[in-house]
SEFIMAR-268245 format. One record per residue (C-alpha): residue in one letter; x, y, z. Coordinates in steps of 0.2 Angstrom, whole numbers. Example, Ala and Ser with C-alpha at 12.3 -4.5 7.8 and 13.67 -1.06 7.14 Angstrom:
! SEFIMAR-268245
site res: A, c1: 62, c2: -22, c3: 39
site res: S, c1: 68, c2: -5, c3: 36
***
This chain:
! SEFIMAR-268245
site res: M, c1: 710, c2: 186, c3: 723
site res: P, c1: 710, c2: 189, c3: 742
site res: R, c1: 693, c2: 189, c3: 750
site res: S, c1: 686, c2: 206, c3: 755
site res: S, c1: 685, c2: 207, c3: 774
site res: R, c1: 669, c2: 212, c3: 783
site res: R, c1: 670, c2: 228, c3: 792
site res: R, c1: 657, c2: 236, c3: 803
site res: W, c1: 663, c2: 254, c3: 802
site res: P, c1: 652, c2: 267, c3: 794
site res: R, c1: 666, c2: 277, c3: 787
site res: V, c1: 654, c2: 286, c3: 775
site res: L, c1: 648, c2: 297, c3: 789
site res: A, c1: 665, c2: 305, c3: 791
site res: A, c1: 665, c2: 308, c3: 772
site res: V, c1: 647, c2: 315, c3: 772
site res: V, c1: 651, c2: 326, c3: 787
site res: A, c1: 666, c2: 333, c3: 779
site res: G, c1: 657, c2: 335, c3: 762
site res: A, c1: 642, c2: 343, c3: 770
site res: V, c1: 653, c2: 355, c3: 780
site res: L, c1: 663, c2: 360, c3: 764
site res: L, c1: 648, c2: 362, c3: 754
site res: T, c1: 639, c2: 373, c3: 767
site res: A, c1: 651, c2: 381, c3: 778
site res: V, c1: 661, c2: 389, c3: 764
site res: V, c1: 646, c2: 399, c3: 760
site res: G, c1: 649, c2: 409, c3: 776
site res: A, c1: 656, c2: 427, c3: 774
site res: G, c1: 674, c2: 432, c3: 778
site res: V, c1: 683, c2: 416, c3: 774
site res: N, c1: 693, c2: 421, c3: 759
site res: H, c1: 709, c2: 424, c3: 768
site res: L, c1: 708, c2: 406, c3: 774
site res: I, c1: 708, c2: 399, c3: 756
site res: G, c1: 727, c2: 397, c3: 755
site res: Q, c1: 729, c2: 389, c3: 772
site res: L, c1: 715, c2: 377, c3: 769
site res: Q, c1: 720, c2: 372, c3: 751
site res: G, c1: 735, c2: 363, c3: 758
site res: N, c1: 724, c2: 352, c3: 769
site res: I, c1: 716, c2: 343, c3: 755
site res: T, c1: 726, c2: 328, c3: 747
site res: S, c1: 723, c2: 328, c3: 728
site res: L, c1: 723, c2: 311, c3: 719
site res: D, c1: 722, c2: 308, c3: 700
site res: I, c1: 711, c2: 293, c3: 696
site res: S, c1: 711, c2: 295, c3: 677
site res: E, c1: 720, c2: 279, c3: 674
site res: E, c1: 707, c2: 269, c3: 684
site res: L, c1: 693, c2: 277, c3: 674
site res: G, c1: 702, c2: 276, c3: 658
site res: T, c1: 701, c2: 294, c3: 654
site res: T, c1: 712, c2: 309, c3: 653
site res: N, c1: 712, c2: 322, c3: 666
site res: A, c1: 695, c2: 332, c3: 666
site res: S, c1: 693, c2: 350, c3: 664
site res: S, c1: 697, c2: 361, c3: 679
site res: A, c1: 680, c2: 368, c3: 678
site res: L, c1: 668, c2: 361, c3: 691
site res: V, c1: 653, c2: 372, c3: 692
site res: F, c1: 652, c2: 381, c3: 675
site res: D, c1: 653, c2: 374, c3: 658
site res: E, c1: 662, c2: 383, c3: 643
site res: N, c1: 646, c2: 394, c3: 640
site res: G, c1: 646, c2: 400, c3: 658
site res: D, c1: 631, c2: 390, c3: 662
site res: M, c1: 630, c2: 380, c3: 679
site res: K, c1: 632, c2: 361, c3: 677
site res: A, c1: 625, c2: 347, c3: 687
site res: L, c1: 637, c2: 339, c3: 699
site res: D, c1: 639, c2: 320, c3: 702
site res: L, c1: 650, c2: 316, c3: 716
site res: L, c1: 655, c2: 299, c3: 725
site res: I, c1: 658, c2: 301, c3: 743
site res: I, c1: 668, c2: 286, c3: 750
site res: G, c1: 673, c2: 282, c3: 768
site res: S, c1: 689, c2: 273, c3: 772
site res: D, c1: 694, c2: 262, c3: 787
site res: S, c1: 712, c2: 266, c3: 787
site res: R, c1: 721, c2: 264, c3: 804
site res: T, c1: 736, c2: 275, c3: 799
site res: G, c1: 736, c2: 294, c3: 801
site res: K, c1: 732, c2: 305, c3: 816
site res: G, c1: 716, c2: 301, c3: 824
site res: N, c1: 713, c2: 284, c3: 815
site res: G, c1: 720, c2: 272, c3: 828
site res: G, c1: 711, c2: 265, c3: 843
site res: F, c1: 695, c2: 259, c3: 834
site res: G, c1: 690, c2: 241, c3: 831
site res: S, c1: 703, c2: 227, c3: 829
site res: P, c1: 718, c2: 235, c3: 819
site res: G, c1: 728, c2: 219, c3: 821
site res: Q, c1: 714, c2: 209, c3: 812
site res: F, c1: 713, c2: 219, c3: 796
site res: G, c1: 727, c2: 227, c3: 786
site res: G, c1: 726, c2: 239, c3: 772
site res: E, c1: 711, c2: 251, c3: 769
site res: R, c1: 693, c2: 247, c3: 765
site res: S, c1: 677, c2: 256, c3: 761
site res: D, c1: 660, c2: 252, c3: 768
site res: T, c1: 644, c2: 262, c3: 763
site res: T, c1: 647, c2: 274, c3: 749
site res: I, c1: 636, c2: 288, c3: 744
site res: L, c1: 633, c2: 294, c3: 726
site res: L, c1: 627, c2: 312, c3: 726
site res: H, c1: 619, c2: 321, c3: 712
site res: V, c1: 615, c2: 340, c3: 713
site res: S, c1: 604, c2: 347, c3: 699
site res: A, c1: 611, c2: 360, c3: 687
site res: D, c1: 598, c2: 373, c3: 692
site res: R, c1: 602, c2: 369, c3: 710
site res: S, c1: 584, c2: 365, c3: 714
site res: N, c1: 586, c2: 348, c3: 721
site res: A, c1: 599, c2: 334, c3: 726
site res: I, c1: 599, c2: 315, c3: 727
site res: A, c1: 610, c2: 306, c3: 739
site res: V, c1: 610, c2: 287, c3: 736
site res: S, c1: 619, c2: 275, c3: 749
site res: I, c1: 626, c2: 260, c3: 741
site res: P, c1: 627, c2: 245, c3: 754
site res: R, c1: 645, c2: 238, c3: 756
site res: D, c1: 637, c2: 221, c3: 756
site res: T, c1: 631, c2: 223, c3: 738
site res: L, c1: 638, c2: 208, c3: 727
site res: I, c1: 646, c2: 214, c3: 711
site res: D, c1: 658, c2: 210, c3: 697
site res: Y, c1: 673, c2: 221, c3: 693
site res: A, c1: 689, c2: 224, c3: 684
site res: C, c1: 701, c2: 239, c3: 684
site res: T, c1: 719, c2: 244, c3: 683
site res: R, c1: 729, c2: 254, c3: 696
site res: K, c1: 747, c2: 259, c3: 694
site res: G, c1: 748, c2: 247, c3: 679
site res: K, c1: 742, c2: 232, c3: 689
site res: S, c1: 725, c2: 224, c3: 685
site res: Y, c1: 712, c2: 219, c3: 698
site res: S, c1: 696, c2: 209, c3: 696
site res: G, c1: 683, c2: 199, c3: 706
site res: T, c1: 667, c2: 190, c3: 703
site res: N, c1: 652, c2: 190, c3: 715
site res: V, c1: 662, c2: 200, c3: 728
site res: K, c1: 657, c2: 213, c3: 740
site res: F, c1: 655, c2: 231, c3: 734
site res: N, c1: 669, c2: 237, c3: 746
site res: E, c1: 682, c2: 225, c3: 738
site res: P, c1: 687, c2: 236, c3: 722
site res: F, c1: 692, c2: 250, c3: 734
site res: T, c1: 704, c2: 239, c3: 744
site res: Y, c1: 714, c2: 234, c3: 729
site res: G, c1: 710, c2: 248, c3: 716
site res: G, c1: 707, c2: 263, c3: 726
site res: P, c1: 694, c2: 276, c3: 724
site res: G, c1: 695, c2: 276, c3: 705
site res: C, c1: 691, c2: 257, c3: 704
site res: T, c1: 676, c2: 260, c3: 715
site res: L, c1: 670, c2: 275, c3: 704
site res: K, c1: 672, c2: 263, c3: 689
site res: V, c1: 661, c2: 250, c3: 697
site res: V, c1: 648, c2: 264, c3: 701
site res: N, c1: 648, c2: 271, c3: 683
site res: E, c1: 645, c2: 253, c3: 676
site res: M, c1: 631, c2: 250, c3: 688
site res: T, c1: 622, c2: 267, c3: 685
site res: G, c1: 626, c2: 271, c3: 667
site res: L, c1: 633, c2: 288, c3: 673
site res: N, c1: 650, c2: 296, c3: 670
site res: V, c1: 656, c2: 301, c3: 687
site res: T, c1: 673, c2: 308, c3: 688
site res: N, c1: 673, c2: 317, c3: 705
site res: F, c1: 675, c2: 309, c3: 722
site res: I, c1: 679, c2: 313, c3: 740
site res: K, c1: 687, c2: 300, c3: 751
site res: V, c1: 688, c2: 303, c3: 770
site res: D, c1: 695, c2: 292, c3: 785
site res: F, c1: 686, c2: 293, c3: 801
site res: G, c1: 700, c2: 302, c3: 811
site res: G, c1: 692, c2: 319, c3: 809
site res: F, c1: 674, c2: 313, c3: 813
site res: K, c1: 674, c2: 318, c3: 831
site res: K, c1: 682, c2: 334, c3: 828
site res: I, c1: 670, c2: 339, c3: 815
site res: V, c1: 655, c2: 335, c3: 826
site res: N, c1: 662, c2: 344, c3: 841
site res: A, c1: 666, c2: 359, c3: 831
site res: I, c1: 647, c2: 362, c3: 828
site res: G, c1: 642, c2: 358, c3: 846
site res: G, c1: 636, c2: 341, c3: 843
site res: V, c1: 621, c2: 333, c3: 833
site res: E, c1: 604, c2: 329, c3: 839
site res: V, c1: 598, c2: 311, c3: 836
site res: C, c1: 583, c2: 301, c3: 841
site res: L, c1: 581, c2: 283, c3: 846
site res: K, c1: 565, c2: 273, c3: 846
site res: K, c1: 571, c2: 262, c3: 859
site res: A, c1: 585, c2: 262, c3: 873
site res: V, c1: 601, c2: 254, c3: 867
site res: N, c1: 617, c2: 248, c3: 876
site res: D, c1: 628, c2: 241, c3: 863
site res: E, c1: 644, c2: 234, c3: 869
site res: K, c1: 653, c2: 233, c3: 852
site res: S, c1: 651, c2: 251, c3: 848
site res: G, c1: 650, c2: 258, c3: 866
site res: L, c1: 633, c2: 267, c3: 863
site res: N, c1: 623, c2: 268, c3: 879
site res: L, c1: 608, c2: 279, c3: 876
site res: S, c1: 590, c2: 280, c3: 882
site res: A, c1: 575, c2: 281, c3: 870
site res: G, c1: 571, c2: 298, c3: 864
site res: K, c1: 581, c2: 313, c3: 858
site res: H, c1: 600, c2: 316, c3: 863
site res: V, c1: 613, c2: 328, c3: 857
site res: V, c1: 629, c2: 318, c3: 854
site res: S, c1: 647, c2: 323, c3: 851
site res: G, c1: 664, c2: 315, c3: 851
site res: T, c1: 665, c2: 297, c3: 855
site res: E, c1: 646, c2: 296, c3: 858
site res: A, c1: 642, c2: 302, c3: 840
site res: L, c1: 655, c2: 290, c3: 833
site res: A, c1: 646, c2: 276, c3: 843
site res: F, c1: 629, c2: 281, c3: 836
site res: V, c1: 634, c2: 279, c3: 818
site res: R, c1: 644, c2: 263, c3: 822
site res: A, c1: 631, c2: 254, c3: 831
site res: R, c1: 624, c2: 239, c3: 822
site res: S, c1: 621, c2: 223, c3: 832
site res: S, c1: 610, c2: 230, c3: 845
site res: L, c1: 599, c2: 241, c3: 834
site res: G, c1: 587, c2: 237, c3: 820
site res: D, c1: 590, c2: 220, c3: 812
site res: G, c1: 608, c2: 221, c3: 814
site res: S, c1: 611, c2: 223, c3: 795
site res: D, c1: 621, c2: 236, c3: 785
site res: T, c1: 606, c2: 242, c3: 776
site res: S, c1: 597, c2: 245, c3: 793
site res: R, c1: 612, c2: 255, c3: 799
site res: I, c1: 611, c2: 266, c3: 783
site res: R, c1: 594, c2: 272, c3: 789
site res: R, c1: 602, c2: 278, c3: 805
site res: Q, c1: 616, c2: 286, c3: 796
site res: Q, c1: 604, c2: 295, c3: 785
site res: A, c1: 595, c2: 302, c3: 801
site res: F, c1: 612, c2: 308, c3: 807
site res: I, c1: 617, c2: 316, c3: 791
site res: S, c1: 600, c2: 325, c3: 789
site res: S, c1: 602, c2: 332, c3: 807
site res: L, c1: 620, c2: 337, c3: 804
site res: S, c1: 616, c2: 346, c3: 788
site res: R, c1: 602, c2: 356, c3: 797
site res: K, c1: 614, c2: 361, c3: 810
site res: V, c1: 628, c2: 366, c3: 798
site res: L, c1: 615, c2: 376, c3: 788
site res: S, c1: 609, c2: 385, c3: 803
site res: S, c1: 614, c2: 404, c3: 805
site res: G, c1: 621, c2: 400, c3: 822
site res: T, c1: 635, c2: 389, c3: 814
site res: L, c1: 638, c2: 399, c3: 798
site res: L, c1: 639, c2: 416, c3: 807
site res: N, c1: 651, c2: 411, c3: 821
site res: P, c1: 669, c2: 414, c3: 815
site res: A, c1: 677, c2: 402, c3: 828
site res: S, c1: 665, c2: 388, c3: 823
site res: L, c1: 667, c2: 391, c3: 805
site res: I, c1: 686, c2: 391, c3: 805
site res: G, c1: 685, c2: 375, c3: 816
site res: L, c1: 673, c2: 366, c3: 804
site res: L, c1: 684, c2: 371, c3: 788
site res: N, c1: 700, c2: 365, c3: 796
site res: A, c1: 692, c2: 349, c3: 802
site res: A, c1: 684, c2: 345, c3: 786
site res: T, c1: 698, c2: 349, c3: 774
site res: Q, c1: 711, c2: 339, c3: 784
site res: S, c1: 702, c2: 323, c3: 782
site res: L, c1: 699, c2: 324, c3: 763
site res: T, c1: 707, c2: 316, c3: 748
site res: A, c1: 699, c2: 320, c3: 732
site res: N, c1: 701, c2: 321, c3: 713
site res: P, c1: 710, c2: 337, c3: 707
site res: Q, c1: 694, c2: 347, c3: 703
site res: M, c1: 686, c2: 343, c3: 720
site res: A, c1: 703, c2: 346, c3: 729
site res: D, c1: 703, c2: 364, c3: 723
site res: L, c1: 696, c2: 375, c3: 737
site res: Q, c1: 691, c2: 389, c3: 725
site res: N, c1: 681, c2: 376, c3: 715
site res: L, c1: 673, c2: 370, c3: 732
site res: K, c1: 669, c2: 388, c3: 737
site res: E, c1: 661, c2: 391, c3: 720
site res: L, c1: 651, c2: 375, c3: 722
site res: A, c1: 645, c2: 380, c3: 739
site res: L, c1: 640, c2: 397, c3: 734
site res: S, c1: 630, c2: 389, c3: 720
site res: M, c1: 621, c2: 378, c3: 732
site res: K, c1: 617, c2: 391, c3: 745
site res: D, c1: 598, c2: 391, c3: 741
site res: I, c1: 596, c2: 372, c3: 742
site res: R, c1: 585, c2: 368, c3: 757
site res: P, c1: 585, c2: 352, c3: 767
site res: S, c1: 568, c2: 348, c3: 760
site res: D, c1: 576, c2: 348, c3: 742
site res: I, c1: 588, c2: 334, c3: 747
site res: T, c1: 582, c2: 316, c3: 745
site res: F, c1: 592, c2: 302, c3: 754
site res: L, c1: 589, c2: 284, c3: 750
site res: T, c1: 597, c2: 267, c3: 750
site res: M, c1: 601, c2: 260, c3: 732
site res: P, c1: 585, c2: 249, c3: 729
site res: W, c1: 591, c2: 231, c3: 733
site res: K, c1: 585, c2: 213, c3: 736
site res: P, c1: 592, c2: 199, c3: 747
site res: A, c1: 606, c2: 189, c3: 738
site res: G, c1: 599, c2: 173, c3: 745
site res: D, c1: 614, c2: 169, c3: 757
site res: R, c1: 607, c2: 178, c3: 772
site res: A, c1: 622, c2: 190, c3: 772
site res: N, c1: 623, c2: 200, c3: 756
site res: V, c1: 612, c2: 210, c3: 744
site res: I, c1: 611, c2: 213, c3: 726
site res: E, c1: 605, c2: 228, c3: 716
site res: N, c1: 586, c2: 228, c3: 712
site res: K, c1: 589, c2: 234, c3: 694
site res: K, c1: 571, c2: 237, c3: 690
site res: K, c1: 568, c2: 248, c3: 705
site res: A, c1: 586, c2: 256, c3: 704
site res: R, c1: 584, c2: 261, c3: 685
site res: P, c1: 572, c2: 276, c3: 689
site res: V, c1: 585, c2: 283, c3: 701
site res: W, c1: 600, c2: 282, c3: 690
site res: R, c1: 589, c2: 288, c3: 675
site res: A, c1: 584, c2: 304, c3: 686
site res: M, c1: 603, c2: 307, c3: 689
site res: L, c1: 607, c2: 305, c3: 671
site res: N, c1: 593, c2: 316, c3: 665
site res: D, c1: 595, c2: 328, c3: 679
site res: T, c1: 577, c2: 327, c3: 685
site res: A, c1: 571, c2: 326, c3: 703
site res: Y, c1: 569, c2: 309, c3: 712
site res: P, c1: 556, c2: 304, c3: 716
site res: P, c1: 546, c2: 314, c3: 703
site res: K, c1: 539, c2: 330, c3: 711
site res: T, c1: 521, c2: 334, c3: 713
site res: A, c1: 518, c2: 353, c3: 710
site res: G, c1: 518, c2: 363, c3: 725
site res: Q, c1: 520, c2: 348, c3: 737
site res: P, c1: 535, c2: 340, c3: 746
site res: T, c1: 539, c2: 321, c3: 745
site res: L, c1: 526, c2: 312, c3: 756
site res: S, c1: 527, c2: 294, c3: 760
site res: S, c1: 513, c2: 291, c3: 773
site res: P, c1: 495, c2: 290, c3: 766
site res: P, c1: 480, c2: 298, c3: 775
site res: S, c1: 472, c2: 280, c3: 778
site res: G, c1: 486, c2: 277, c3: 791
site res: I, c1: 485, c2: 293, c3: 801
site res: Y, c1: 475, c2: 295, c3: 817
site res: V, c1: 471, c2: 312, c3: 822
site res: D, c1: 461, c2: 322, c3: 835
site res: V, c1: 454, c2: 339, c3: 829
site res: L, c1: 453, c2: 354, c3: 841
site res: N, c1: 446, c2: 371, c3: 837
site res: G, c1: 458, c2: 384, c3: 843
site res: T, c1: 448, c2: 399, c3: 836
site res: T, c1: 432, c2: 408, c3: 840
site res: T, c1: 423, c2: 401, c3: 825
site res: K, c1: 410, c2: 389, c3: 831
site res: G, c1: 409, c2: 372, c3: 823
site res: L, c1: 426, c2: 373, c3: 814
site res: A, c1: 433, c2: 357, c3: 822
site res: R, c1: 418, c2: 347, c3: 815
site res: K, c1: 420, c2: 355, c3: 798
site res: V, c1: 439, c2: 351, c3: 797
site res: A, c1: 435, c2: 334, c3: 804
site res: K, c1: 423, c2: 331, c3: 789
site res: Q, c1: 436, c2: 337, c3: 777
site res: L, c1: 449, c2: 325, c3: 784
site res: K, c1: 437, c2: 310, c3: 784
site res: A, c1: 433, c2: 314, c3: 766
site res: Q, c1: 452, c2: 311, c3: 762
site res: G, c1: 454, c2: 296, c3: 772
site res: Y, c1: 461, c2: 302, c3: 788
site res: R, c1: 456, c2: 292, c3: 804
site res: V, c1: 448, c2: 306, c3: 814
site res: Q, c1: 446, c2: 301, c3: 832
site res: D, c1: 441, c2: 315, c3: 845
site res: V, c1: 434, c2: 332, c3: 840
site res: G, c1: 432, c2: 347, c3: 852
site res: N, c1: 438, c2: 363, c3: 857
site res: A, c1: 456, c2: 368, c3: 862
site res: K, c1: 459, c2: 373, c3: 880
site res: K, c1: 467, c2: 390, c3: 875
site res: P, c1: 466, c2: 400, c3: 859
site res: A, c1: 479, c2: 395, c3: 845
site res: T, c1: 490, c2: 407, c3: 837
site res: A, c1: 493, c2: 396, c3: 822
site res: T, c1: 487, c2: 379, c3: 816
site res: T, c1: 498, c2: 366, c3: 823
site res: V, c1: 501, c2: 347, c3: 822
site res: T, c1: 507, c2: 339, c3: 838
site res: F, c1: 514, c2: 322, c3: 836
site res: D, c1: 525, c2: 308, c3: 843
site res: P, c1: 543, c2: 309, c3: 834
site res: N, c1: 540, c2: 290, c3: 830
site res: W, c1: 527, c2: 296, c3: 818
site res: D, c1: 536, c2: 309, c3: 809
site res: T, c1: 532, c2: 305, c3: 791
site res: S, c1: 514, c2: 304, c3: 795
site res: A, c1: 515, c2: 321, c3: 804
site res: K, c1: 523, c2: 328, c3: 788
site res: T, c1: 508, c2: 322, c3: 777
site res: L, c1: 495, c2: 330, c3: 789
site res: A, c1: 505, c2: 346, c3: 792
site res: W, c1: 507, c2: 349, c3: 774
site res: A, c1: 488, c2: 345, c3: 770
site res: A, c1: 483, c2: 357, c3: 784
site res: G, c1: 495, c2: 370, c3: 781
site res: A, c1: 501, c2: 368, c3: 799
site res: K, c1: 516, c2: 370, c3: 810
site res: S, c1: 524, c2: 354, c3: 817
site res: D, c1: 526, c2: 351, c3: 836
site res: A, c1: 535, c2: 335, c3: 840
site res: T, c1: 530, c2: 334, c3: 859
site res: G, c1: 516, c2: 322, c3: 857
site res: N, c1: 515, c2: 304, c3: 863
site res: G, c1: 508, c2: 289, c3: 854
site res: Q, c1: 501, c2: 285, c3: 837
site res: R, c1: 487, c2: 298, c3: 838
site res: M, c1: 491, c2: 316, c3: 833
site res: T, c1: 482, c2: 332, c3: 837
site res: L, c1: 477, c2: 345, c3: 824
site res: T, c1: 474, c2: 361, c3: 833
site res: I, c1: 465, c2: 374, c3: 821
site res: G, c1: 472, c2: 391, c3: 822
site res: P, c1: 466, c2: 408, c3: 813
site res: D, c1: 477, c2: 404, c3: 798
site res: F, c1: 468, c2: 388, c3: 793
site res: T, c1: 461, c2: 388, c3: 776
site res: S, c1: 457, c2: 370, c3: 771
site res: I, c1: 463, c2: 352, c3: 770
site res: K, c1: 473, c2: 350, c3: 754
site res: P, c1: 473, c2: 334, c3: 745
site res: V, c1: 490, c2: 324, c3: 745
site res: V, c1: 499, c2: 313, c3: 733
site res: I, c1: 509, c2: 299, c3: 741
site res: S, c1: 526, c2: 294, c3: 733
site res: S, c1: 526, c2: 275, c3: 729
site res: A, c1: 545, c2: 277, c3: 729
site res: A, c1: 545, c2: 284, c3: 747
site res: G, c1: 536, c2: 270, c3: 753
site res: D, c1: 548, c2: 256, c3: 748
site res: V, c1: 556, c2: 248, c3: 763
site res: F, c1: 571, c2: 242, c3: 753
site res: S, c1: 576, c2: 260, c3: 748
site res: N, c1: 571, c2: 269, c3: 764
site res: L, c1: 569, c2: 286, c3: 756
site res: N, c1: 568, c2: 302, c3: 766
site res: T, c1: 571, c2: 321, c3: 763
site res: G, c1: 583, c2: 331, c3: 773
site res: D, c1: 570, c2: 341, c3: 782
site res: E, c1: 563, c2: 325, c3: 791
site res: S, c1: 569, c2: 323, c3: 809
site res: F, c1: 565, c2: 304, c3: 813
site res: C, c1: 569, c2: 292, c3: 827
site res: A, c1: 580, c2: 278, c3: 822
site res: S, c1: 578, c2: 260, c3: 827
***
């Protein structure tokens, strides 16, 4: 069995971009007349042989009783150098064929109240065996991206089902040729970097802070590896998740969905880059699916990396089965992950690590001291207490974007708006006339796991 070649291209971003566009932009009004044209853009691929199943029912959203079904979907990126827009990247003479790198397993709940998106690192070591077009392929202790190279999407899906205990039959495969077109169609995506970067391999050259990237620069942001973080695939996944979250918020904005020109461009760009199983390749099915998901908010979507641990060779990882089991169980049982605390979003930063100045922006005397006392009682590190320079119209947390998860905890506890214009670790809580009390919080242990790097779609964080 040939060894799987190492690649450094996050093809999954193109897949996620296309998937996100399809599952949100189709909701926009006035696109019915485009269905016939766009249907021909998607390539349909039957993978029933690889999965050892017969063709699934054509129903994607509803069961035989008319009830909504949960959706399990594998989003796969491809590094194919063939096809329009796929050349000119990396070293095409060095690697032949087609590979997958990071892959995302998406679960959308039947009641459409939540979704889980799990990135599976391409450097995960696995065993596999599958059949494609009558030919058998297998490998022992090989990288997760190898099954795709030899057995295609169906072989990768078979590995995922064996790993998770699920029975996933839906997939979307995308090459990166349409990536720049999609990002350009929505006017770019806002990203944030903790430190300046000048990465020769990817071509990314950005200062620290926020930027709106598009085209080649956007591709460089999701490609960059050696000059950011610890240089690993798992570190890069975190930046990909930041990009995906930002892109999803942009696509879901009314400015994008209500602009006919942008909408048509998005739909064309997304569908032209897709290969999918017959159910997912049916645009009417996708439209139904998008409509069923129209009320899901970014805060309802959990992004995480499959819980992993080092393989011991300083290059690869293995699944941490103990920590991964609750994730797969949540998908299998169609429950939220991490488990939800009633009335509270997923929070990962405990009060004990949050430093805050408290300012009174109301005419109520002594309110800042009263609030400071409540904060201290719950473990927050209160620093300065005083009066705001001008009256506040609403309770607000001003924070440095580097401390976004801490700000999320404080803002929810105080019922405050968020203002990411601060600087440094200390935050400022300005009390407005709408303030009631400091609510207690429950911190998710799963969200604090550095190996899974969990975040929700509403979190706008600076990547390293």
